[in-house]
C-alpha positions in Angstrom: 166.0 96.5 3.8 167.8 96.1 7.2 165.6 98.5 8.7 162.6 96.9 7.3 164.0 93.4 8.8 164.4 95.1 12.1 160.6 96.7 11.7 159.3 93.2 10.9 161.2 91.6 13.4 159.8 94.0 16.0 156.2 93.7 14.9 156.4 89.9 15.4 157.9 90.3 18.7 154.9 92.3 19.4 152.6 89.9 18.3 153.8 87.4 20.3 153.6 89.6 23.4 150.4 90.6 23.0 149.4 86.7 22.1 151.1 85.7 25.7 148.9 88.4 27.2 146.0 87.4 25.5 146.6 83.6 26.7 146.7 85.0 30.2 142.9 86.6 29.8 141.2 83.7 28.0 140.4 80.9 29.8 141.9 78.2 27.9 140.9 74.8 29.4 142.6 71.4 28.6 144.3 72.9 25.6 146.3 75.7 27.6 149.7 73.9 26.5 148.8 73.5 23.0 147.2 76.2 21.1 147.7 77.9 17.5 147.1 81.8 17.3 144.0 80.9 15.5 142.6 78.7 18.1 143.5 81.3 20.8 142.0 84.2 18.6 138.9 81.7 18.3 138.4 81.2 21.9 139.1 84.5 22.9 135.9 85.7 20.3 133.9 83.1 22.3 135.0 84.2 25.6 134.1 87.9 24.8 130.8 86.9 23.3 130.0 84.8 26.8 131.2 87.9 28.6 128.9 90.1 26.6 126.0 87.5 27.1 126.4 88.2 30.9 126.8 91.7 30.8 123.0 91.7 28.9 121.7 89.5 31.3 123.1 91.2 34.4 121.8 94.7 32.8 118.1 93.0 32.0 118.3 92.0 35.8 119.2 95.1 37.0 116.3 96.8 35.4 113.8 94.5 36.5 115.1 95.0 40.0 114.6 98.6 39.6 111.1 98.3 38.4 110.5 95.9 41.3 111.8 98.7 43.7 110.0 101.4 42.3 106.9 99.3 42.6 107.6 98.6 46.1 108.3 102.2 46.8 105.0 103.2 45.4 103.6 100.6 47.7 105.3 101.8 50.6 104.6 105.4 50.2 100.6 104.5 49.9 100.7 102.8 53.0 102.3 105.7 54.8 99.4 107.9 53.1 96.6 105.2 54.5 98.5 105.2 58.0 98.3 109.1 58.2 94.6 108.7 57.5 93.9 106.0 59.8 95.9 108.1 62.2 94.1 111.4 61.4 90.7 109.4 61.9 91.8 108.0 65.3 92.9 111.3 66.7 89.8 113.4 65.5 87.8 110.3 67.2 89.8 110.5 70.7 89.4 114.4 70.6 85.5 114.0 70.1 85.4 112.0 73.0 
């Protein structure tokens, strides 16, 4: 029974330590001083959801920018090929003279 009490005390101490760490990671706003375990966990869940939304938006923006980059790269290559064609026409005209 004494070992179970020690083990229970260790678990509670571990839980308190984890909750303190979580408090440092989650923005608590005005209620930073007064919180329950439930309110802390609720704020943590909301914060995680907010971070996941931000990550989704960032990934969407990266995909959009990559598509735009590929499009611009194709346009650049097309312009380079046109320039080569124009240069070769210009050089063949000057060599005819």
